[in-house]
N, C-alpha and C positions, 0 to 999 in steps of 0.2 A: 567442425574444428575452427577455433578462433584464428583470424588472420594475424600476421606478425604485429601490425600496429595495435590491434586490440590486446594482444598478449603483452606488448610493451607498456601500454597504458595501464593495464592491470598490475603489472610488476611495479611500475612507478608508484601507483597509488598505495600498494601494500608496503613497499619499502619506506616511503615517506611517512606513512602512518606509524610504522614500527619505530622510526626515529622519534617522531613526536610523542609516542607513547612510552618512550624510554626503553623499548626492547633492546635497542642498540644504543647504549649510553655514549656521551661525549668521550672521544678518544678511542672508541672501539675500532679495531682493525678488522676488516671484513675481506672476504674473497667472493668472486663471482659464483663459485660452486656453492658456497655457504648461502648466498642470497638466492640462488636458483632453487636450492632445496627448501628454503624458507617460503618462497612464493609458489613453489610447485610448477616451475616453468623451466625451459631450456636456458642455456647461457645467452643465446642471442637476444631475446627480449630483455633479459636482465642487463646485458651490456648496454643496450639502448636506454634503459631506465636509469642506469648509473650515469651515463653521459648527460642525460637531462638533469638529474639531481646535482651533478657536479657543476653544470652551468648555473644552477640556482644557488650554489654554494651550500647546499644541504649535505652533500658528501664532498670529500676531497679525493682526487685521484692523481697520483704522481708516481715517480719511479719506485716508491716504497709500497704502492698498492692502493687499496681503497680504505678510507677511514671516515669516521664521523668527526666533524670539526670540534676542537676544544679551544675556542678563541681566547687569547690573552687580552690584556687591557688595550693595546694598540689596535688590535682587530675589532674589539668592541666599539672603540671610538669610530673606526672607519665604517662599520656596519650602520651605526646609528647616525653618522654624518650623512650617509647616502639616504637613509630613510627620512632624515630631517629635510633634506633638499626636496625630495619627492613630496613629502607631506605639506611643506610650505607652498610649493607650486600648486598643489591640489587645492589647498585652502583658499588661495587667492582666486583661482578660477571658480571654485564653488561659490564664493561670496558674490561673484559677478553673474554666474549663470544658474544658480540654484532655482528650482521651481517650488511651488507650494507642495507638490507631491514629494519632492526630495526632503523638504523640511518635515513633512508628516511622517515619512519613513524613519528619519533619524529620531524624531520625538518618540515614535513607537518603540524603536529598539533601545533607546535610552531608558524608557519606562520598563522594558523587559528586564534590563540589567538590575534596576532598582527592585523590581518584583522578585528577582532571583537571588537577592542577597542572602537569604536563609537557605538556599538550595546548594547543590554541589558546585564545586569550582568549574566543572565541565559545562554545566548549564549556564553559568555566568559568562564563561569564556565564549561560548557559542553565541550568546546574545551580544557580547561586545564585538565579536567579529562581524556580526550582521550590521551593527552600527558603523563599523569601519567601512564595510562595503557600500553602505548607503551614502556615506560621506565621500567616498571615492567616486561613486557614480554622479554625485552632484556637480562635479567639474565638467561633466559632459565631454570628456576627452577620453576616447576609448584606449588609446595608446598609454596614457598616464594611468588609467584604471588597471590595465593589464600589468603594467610594471609594478604598481603598488600591490596588486594581488599576488604577484610573484615574489616581491621583496618585502611587502609591508608587514607580513606576519613573521616577525623575526625569531619566534620560538624555534622554528625549524633549524636555525643556525646554532641552536644551543641545546641540542638533544631533547627538545620538547619541554625543557624546564622553563616554566613561565615566571616572569617577574611579578605577575599578579598574585603569586602565592605569598608575597611579603605583606606584613601587616600594614593596613591603611591604604593599600593601593586601590582597592575597589572604591573606597570612599572618595579618594582623589579623582578617580575616573568620573564619578557622578558630577563633581564640580566642573571637570573638563568639558563634559557633554554640554552642561548648561552654558558655560562661557562661550563655547564654540558655536552653539546654536544661536545664542544672542547676537554674536557677530554676523552670522549668516542672515539672520532675519533682517538686519538693517543694511546688509550688503557692505559691511566694513571689511574690505580685503586686508588692510593692514592689521587690524585687530585679529581677524581669523588666522592670519599667518603667524602672529605673535603667540596665540594660544596653541596652535599646532606645533610650533617650534618648542615652546615650553613643555608641552606634553611629551614630545620625543626625547628631550633632554632629561625629563624625569624618569622615563623608562631606561635611558642610558645609565643614569646614576644608580638606579635600582639594580641594573645588570652588573655594574661594577661592584656594588656592595655584595651581591651574591658571589661574584668571583673571589673577592677578598675573603669572604667567610669560608668558601670552599677550599681556599688555598692557605688558610691561616695555619701557621706552624709547619708548612711543607718546605 
């Protein structure tokens, strides 16, 4: 029999994946019983998983119950503002502390995204996330890495709907990788921070565009 922490971890992973995969779309109202049935567990590990996901803002839990967030423009600005602060701090530290191994890993993952341009969105997204993780590790600050890992992949805040589905986003990312790596190679912290900030704002603007298109005429 699995222990409680193991069951909670499994429930967390399954529920989070369901949100990212769009099984529970933005705005969905959920119950502990519904989630327990979905993951095949009792309510106790599900309750713990929901608490963890609420801390990460992947789920909302209030007096009305449990729901998948459906952020409006103000919330979108707040989410990307926080991500931008973390990304800029990471970029400055990475420029100062990166090693040749860090650069090599980022180069490899950047090449993986380029090579995956004709493959599925999922393949490209996986390669992009590997680049992000390598860039976060380059700061050599574990606390910052863990916070970016928790918060840096913002798709979980938006029902798994990725801004990378918009036309031109992948091509823009390739340019971002090159500019960011160029700044890290010469240890230019100011330039690295500027590139990271601009990238976050581009993702923010794409998210706002998606929100406007989804709510047009409503």
